[in-house]
Phi, psi and omega in degrees: 000144175280162180292333183276338185265105180226082186280341176053230185290349181285343180270127179248127176275104189276345179221127177202161179257134184221185175054064178055037173067027181240003183225129173268125180251124179232152171281121180285100186284348178287343182267344180288150006266002188280336181214129176257101184232130173264131181246148183254128184235134180239328184270144180298328179296322180289324178289320175304312181296322180295322177290315183295320184272002177071022170297322167245132185208171190096128187308310180297317181295325177295316179298317179297315180298318180295321179297313178295324182295315181288333173294312180298321177299313183289325179301326182281353181294144176260015180297147180245359179228161178299314183301316179293320179295320181296318178297320177296315178303314185296328177296315179294319179299313181298320180295312181296325181296341181276358187285321179216129186270343191262318185289112184292336180301328178302310182286324178301313182294317180294320177295321179296320177296321179295318179298321179293320179299315181295323179299329184264015191301334182279351182270170178286165187301316181298321179292324177295318179298319178296322178297323177294322175298315180298320180293321177299314179298321180296320178299317179293312182296319180296326180294324175302313181295320179299314182296319179296319180295317177300318179301318180294314180296316181294322180297330179294344180269352188249162179239152177304147176070011178287154168269132183239127175257137177226156185232135184069211180224117176232052186248204186300322185279353178263000185221189174292317175193159169076325181090176175252285181293336179268348180304315179295336177289321176292318176299317179296325178299321182283341184245015170078030180283338175057047178293150171243115189257136173248119183252116172297144180296324173070094172289160357269351186255008172058039180297328178294317181286314186280329190246303182297310180299323180294308186289325178291321177296320177298328182274358179080019178270137181295108182229137177238127179274133175230153173288158184303323184277011176258357183300322182297316185290323180289330174291315181296327179281000177079018182277347185239127177250348177199152175245132176237125177226159173272197185197141176259336177199138175244123176281166184298336180267002178096358170295143184230141176257131177212178183309144183310134182104346181296319181296326177295320177297320180296320178297316178297317180299319177299317181297320183266009177059045179251131180297140182240110185250132176255123179263113190223113172300154178303332181293344178268353181275122183243092182290346176280347177265109189295315179205175189298335179295343180269359181277128180284117182267122182287131173256135184242175187295142178301329184299337178295334179268318189270333189236330197302327188246021185225149176289333174230153178305140183259006180222159178305141186302323186269359186291143176282146180230131173254119190228068174287140182276339185225163164222172183248128176266123180295143184301332182291346179267354187261124180289317179197154173250123184259121178241176179288347179255001178144182183259129181253126176250162177301150001282132189286327183302316180288315183295321180292323180288329182276337186297333181286345180272354183285000000 
């Protein structure tokens, strides 16, 4: 932690391992802001459901949860040899990978766990299981450090008293701690930047309204909730000087996938000459994905649009609904990509490939 960043009670650890390392405890984000409830999960099926249903969400938090989940799965194995343990591990890994198709952190974390298991292949089964626990803990701890570093780099791009617009939720509850796109707002809060934040409500699951507005308000940060289709007017009125968003996947050319509506915000920011910054841990960068057209966009149930937030359905029962959870922002709309190793400016293909060498 830096000396300036002291979030205290405002930081919520949304994913952690408890009960003698046999229980995954997560903050159920589907209940916010009306109820703050931590739920305990032991079975891989329950963790899969929690990831799929967005009880745990945010690319880093999903990766951390998946790492702990595959550890708990493997820990329960009765295998006595590496080969048997590895086969058991792969079943759990494959199952967890099916929970969400877009967030690359899910696959990154599972692949990292597999590499650690293979690295320990000469050891006895109990030692391999312990190594998987250590790797899970490392993924969580490293994410805390990553988020703080992203926050510092992003804050260097901002000025005191600026209005900041953000979309979806890339805060403390979407990561191990601190957040990505919201990390500089917390840093600014501690150093007197006096930001005024505009949070899009963010369809279809209203993460901006339920989560971002909630956690920033809890932290005492000046936050105003707006509907998604109000972003243009607050930009035109001069209320916004920068846009900060998180990211679920970065393609090799700098195209980025984030919650649906992000690309529209980027287009508006370009029109009003407002810088648009994507805060992306290295774990979200997928150099094997050539461009955004190769990113698998998750489609979700129609009821999330027509029924989820109303006492009665708000649309005709027979109407068709198109409900993609993400969209892709073209690299030409992005001012810079902020990572834990530094700020990347266009051309992104070159910058993204070199950032891993730092």
